N, C-alpha and C positions, 0 to 999 in steps of 0.2 A: 526446482526453483526455490530460492531462499524465501523465508517468510519475513516480511518487513515488520519492524517494531514501530508501529505508528505512534506509540506513546512518545516517541522522540521528535515527532513533527509538530511544531507549534501551530500549524494551520488547521489541525484536526483535533477532534475529541471523541471520546466514547462515553456516553452518559447512560447508566443503567435505566431502563424504562423508555429510552428514546430509540426507536427503531431497533429494539432488542439488543441494544448496546453496540450496534454497528458503528464503525468509524465514520464520522460525518464531518463536514466542514464546520469549523468552530461557530457556534451560535446559529446553526441552521439544522435542518432535518435532511440535508442533501448528503447521501452516502458517497464516500470517496470512490467506491467501486463503480458508481455511475459514470464517472469521468473516464475510467479505463475502458468500460464497456462501450461507451460512445466513440472513443478514439479508435478502438478496435473495429467498430462498424464504419469508420471512415469520416467521422465528424471532425471538425477543426476545433481548436481551443476557443476561437471566437464564437462559433456556433454553440458550443457547450455553455459558455458564459451567458449568452443571450437566452438560450432555452431554459436554463436552470437558475438564473438570477444569482450567480456567484461571480466574484471578480476574477479578472484575468490573472491578477497577482496571486490569488489563492490557488488557482489551478496550476500556475507555473511553480509555485512553492511546493505543492504536492508532487509534481512531476520531477522537480529537481531533487527532492528528498528521496523519491523512489530510485532515481538514477544513481545518486550517491550511495544509497544503501546497497544496491545491487552490484555496484562497482567495488565495494569494500571487500577485502579478502576475508574468506570464511576460515575461521580457525579449524585446524585439523582435529578430528574426533579420534580419541585413542581407540585402538582396536583391542578388545579383550582376547585373551588366549582362547576362550571358548568359541568366539566368533571366527578366529582364524582356523581352528580345528574343524568347524562346521563347513567351511568352504573349501577345505583341501581334500579333494577326492582322488 
């Protein structure tokens, strides 16, 4: 799976010294990963916003950013000659 470049999402920030630099919702200590963990566990966006005191707009912005990022085409990585040779048996 692709790694998201969270620095491009205006709803989040990473501050050295705050939660070990984890990506959090801007001006909070709420890790972005908590949203995805709770959605995976079956929680709704409304439940997450109630439990963690973040706005629905913030959660939706993060989810839309993730969806756009994952839908974007991934540039092809050049294959070096040594890599091709190592895989041709």
